[in-house]
N, C-alpha and C positions, 0 to 999 in steps of 0.2 A: 840522609845526612847531607847538609849543604857543603859542597867542596870549598876549601879555603881559597880566598882570592889572592892570586900571586901578584907581586910587584912587577911593573914593566921591566923588560929585559934591558940590559945596558945599551943595546943597539937602538931600542925604541925610544929611550928617554930623551936623547937630543932631538929626535924628530918631533916628539910631543911638545917639548919646550919650544921648538921653533915654530910649530903650528900655533901655539898659544900666543907667542909674541906677535905673529902675523895678525891674529884675530884682534889683539889689543890695538896694534897699529891701525888696522882697518877701522876699528871703532872710533879711534881718535880722528882719523881722516874724515869719516862720515860726520862726526860731530863738528869738525872744523868747517866742512862744506855746508852743513845746515846752518851753522852760525853765520857764515859769510853770506848765504842767500838771504838771511833775515836782516842784514845790515842795510841801512839806507844807501842808495846809489849816490855817491858823493863826488864822482869824477866830474870836474869842470864846475862844481858848485862854488859860489862866492862865500867864503867863510866869514861868519859873524859870531863873536863871542859876547855874551851878555854877562856882565859882572854884577856885583851888588849895587853899583852906582852908575854904570854907563854901558855903552856898546864899544866894542873894539873891532873895527874902527868906527868912529862917529860919523864919517863921511864916506859914502860909497858911490861909485860911478859905474854904470853898466849901459850897454847898448839896448835900444828898444827891442821888444820881442820876447820870446820865451827865456826865462832866467831861473836858475835854481840857486837857492841860498842854503847853506849848511849852518844852522843856528845851534851853538853850544852854550849850555847853561853853566857858567862858572860861579854862580851865586849859591847861597845856601837854602833857597826856597824855590818852588815852582814858578816859572815865568811865562809870559806871553811875549811874542814878538810880532809887531804889526807894521804894515806899510800904510801910511795915511795920506790921503789927498784932502787937505783941509780937515773937516770933521768926518770924512768918509773913510772907512777901512777898505783898502784895496785888496789886501791879502793878510793872512794872519796864521800863526801857529800858537796854540795855547797849551798850557799845562806841561811844559817841558821840564822834566824833573831835574833836580840838581845833579850835575855831572853827566847828564845825557845830552844827546844832540838830536835835532829833528831837521828834516829837509822840507823846504817850502818851494814849490814850483809855481810860477805865475808868468803870464804874458803881460808885459808892461808897456804902456804907452809913453812917449816922450814927455818929460816934465820933471819938476823937482818935488819930491815927496818927503814927508817926515817919517822917521822910524822910531818906534817906542823901544825902550831899553830897560826892561824889567819892571820895577815898581812904577806906578802911575805918577809918582812925584819925581822920578828921575828925569834929567834933561833928555830931550829928543835929539836923535841924529838926523842926518840928511842923506837922501838917496836921489842921485841925479841920473835920470834915464835919457840917454842921448838919442836923437833922431837918426834914422837910417833911411836908405832909399826904399827899403821894403815897408817901413812904417809910414813913410810919406804916401806910398801907393795905397796902403790900407785906409789912411785918413780920407783919401780922395774917393774911395769906393762908395757908391750910393747905398743906402739901407735897403733891405729886402721888403718890398711892399707886402709880401705874404705874411710878414711877422707883425704887421700893425694890429691885426685883430688879437692875436695872443698877448701882445704887449698891453693892450687896453684891458683885456680880461684879467691879466695878472695884477694890473694896477688897482682894479676894482676889488679884487680879492684882498689885497694888502690893506686898502683903505678900510674895508669892513672889519678886518682883523684888528687894526689899530683902534677903531671905535670900540670894539668889544673889550680890548685891553683897558682903555680909558674908563669904561663903565665898571669893569671889574675892580680897578683900583679905588674908585669911588665907594664901592660896596665894602672893600677892605677897610678904608678909612672910617666908614660909618660903624662897622663892627668894633673896631678898636676904640672909637670914641664912646661907644655904648658900654665898654668894659666887658664884653662877652668874648672870653678866650676861645671857646669852642667854635663860635661863629666866625671869629677872626681867622682861625686855622683853616676852616672851610673856604673862606673868602680868599685867603692867601693862595690856596691850591688853585682856585679858579684864575686868579690874576697871574700866577706863575705859569700856568698852562697856556693862557692867552699870549703871554710874552714869549714862550717857547715857540708858538706858532708864528712869531714875527722874526725869527732868527735869520731869515734870508735878507731882510731889509734893515735890521737893527744896525749893522756896521756902517750904514750910510748916514747915520747920525751918531757918531762915536762919542761926542760930548754928552749927549743924553744917555746913551748906552752905559757910559761910565758912572752915571748917577743912578740909573735905574737898576743895574745889576752888577756892581763891582764885586769881585771875589776878595775876601779878606786877605788871601795869600798875596794879592797884588799890591797891598798897601803896607807902608812901613810899620804902622802900629797894629796891623791885623784888625781883629774885632774892635779894638779900642781906638782905632784911627778915626778922626773926624770925617774922613771921606768914605767911611764904610756906611753907605746909605742904601735906600731903595729896598728891593725885594729881599736880598740876602740879609740885610740888617734886620728887617722885620721877621724873616724866617728864623734867624738866630734868637731873637727875643721870644717868639712864640713856641718854638720847638726845642731849642737847646736850654732855654732858661724858664720856659713855661710861665712867662710874665709879659704883661702889657706895659710895664713901666718904661717911660721914655719913648714909646712908639708912636704916639699921636702926632708929634711934629714930623716924624719921619714919613708917616703915612700921608700926611697933608702934602709934603714935598713930592712924594711919589705921584700923587694924583696930578699935581701941577706938571711934572715932567711927562707923565703919560699923555696929558692933553697937548703939551707942546710937541710930543712925538707924533701924535695923530695929525697935527697941522703940518709937520715936516714931511710925513708920508704923502699927504695930499699934494704937497708942492713939488715932490720929487719927479724928475723926468728920467724914467728908466730907459734902458737900452735893450734891444732884442737879445744881445749876447748875455745880458745880466740875468735873464730868466734862468737859464741852465747854469751859468757860471756862478751865480750867487747860491743856487741850490747845492752845487757841488762843494763850494767852500763851506757852507753850513753843515753839510754831512760830515766833512772832515773835522770841523770844530766839535760837533757832537761826539765823534769817535774819541777825540782827545779828552773831552769832558767826562764821558762815561768811564773811560779807562782810569782816569785820575780821581773818580768819585766826587766830581765837583759840580754835578748838575743840580742836585738838591742836597748839599752837604749836611744840613741840620735836620731837615724834614724826612729825608730818606725816601722820597716819593718819586724815584726815577722813572718808574713805569708810566705814570700819568704824563709826565713832562716829555718823555720820549715819544709817546703816542701822538701828542700834540705837534711835536717837532716834525715827525715823519709825515703827518697829515699835510703840512705845508709843502714838504718836498714832493708829495704825491700830486698836489694841486699844480705845482710848477711843471711837473712832468706832463700832466694831463693837458695843459694848454698848448704844449708843443707836440703832443702825440700825433695829431692828424698830419702835420708836416713831416715829422720824423718817420711815421709809418709809410708815407709815400716815398720818402727819400731812401730809407733803409729799413725794411720791415723787421729784419733780424735784430738790428740794433734797438729798435723800439721795444721788441719783446725782451731783450736783454736788460734794458733799463727798468722795465716794469717788474721783471723777475727779481732783480737785485733789490729793488725797494721792498718787494713783498718779503724777501728773505730777511731784510733788516727789521721789518715789522714783526716777523715771527720771532726773531732773536730778542727783540726788545720786550716782547710780551711774555717770554718764558719766565717761569717761577721755579726756583730762584733765578735771578738775573745772572747770566754768565757775562761778565763785563768784557772779557777779552773776545768772546764770540760775537758779542754785539758790536764792539768796536771794529772788528774785522768785517762784519757785514755792512756797517756804515761806510767804511773805507772803500769796499767793493762798489757800493751804490754811488759813492762820490766819483769813483773812476768812470762808471758808466755815464753819469750825468755830465761829467766834464767832456766827454766825447761828442756830445750833441752838437755843440757849436761848429765843430769842424765839418760834420756831416751836412749841416744846414748852410754852409758857406759863410759862417760868421767869423771865421778865422782861416788863414791859409793852412 
């Protein structure tokens, strides 16, 4: 017979209650610590609030060199925040959810830049970067001759990729004109993948980028907005509405923009620091997009687009690998390993969005460290 279970004695009861309270407090402390570690590091960051209509403040002044911005979304929809030099995106954070903040770190050169403030139709602010003695010394430093070869190789890669994208948009236009929905979907996937492979250079033609692939969430009228054009407008018609109605002129305009983009890439003068810097920036952008489910919001073909995007990051790494391996073999292995991990995460079925975003951010961090090792920044 099982003996009866007796209640704790009066002397033990306070001890048990005290122990339980300590465990609860310990759990709370651990939760607070873990939460604090997951928060973006905001000390010393320049605060920027994006509202539904503007930035607060609309004019910012910082010294040249490394700067961190804390961007808070005070609007009711996801936003992007960009620093623009003419039509070229210098730095950006995308898909910041309403009520959330994101930290952007960038090394800025002296000059006056535009900043975007939420919707593409909103007025732009101004960012003035003031010269310092350190920035003047950097400007006077000669370029590294050893990087001329990798820079030329990367330029050829991007020119070929731009040509493939232009031809893919022509095929998409033809399929839509022929009234073949199935063929148009296949052609769209090819064009979208080719565009994903141009993600490192696309921000350098931001005017064309905003016509080729604007997100509906960035436009006042969303899918009904007249500025909702290009790949995502066609994707919306083909996959969300299963219709070719109204897509012929959109496809024709996309072909024209793709041809103009090809010419723009051919005319661009890249910089040695841009090879790794642009790759790191694109990896962070991909992490934001995959976490927010904005890579292919209507087609749901994230795996194919991620594969194409990661291929261009690999090619950027590969052109620098001989120099990086000579300068720091361990770092060269680390960059390659983290990109391989991002490939593996992106190929997993089903796709774990958070794991993929984490792997992409880790790859971005590794890519961002290349310039310092190669002497392209102090």
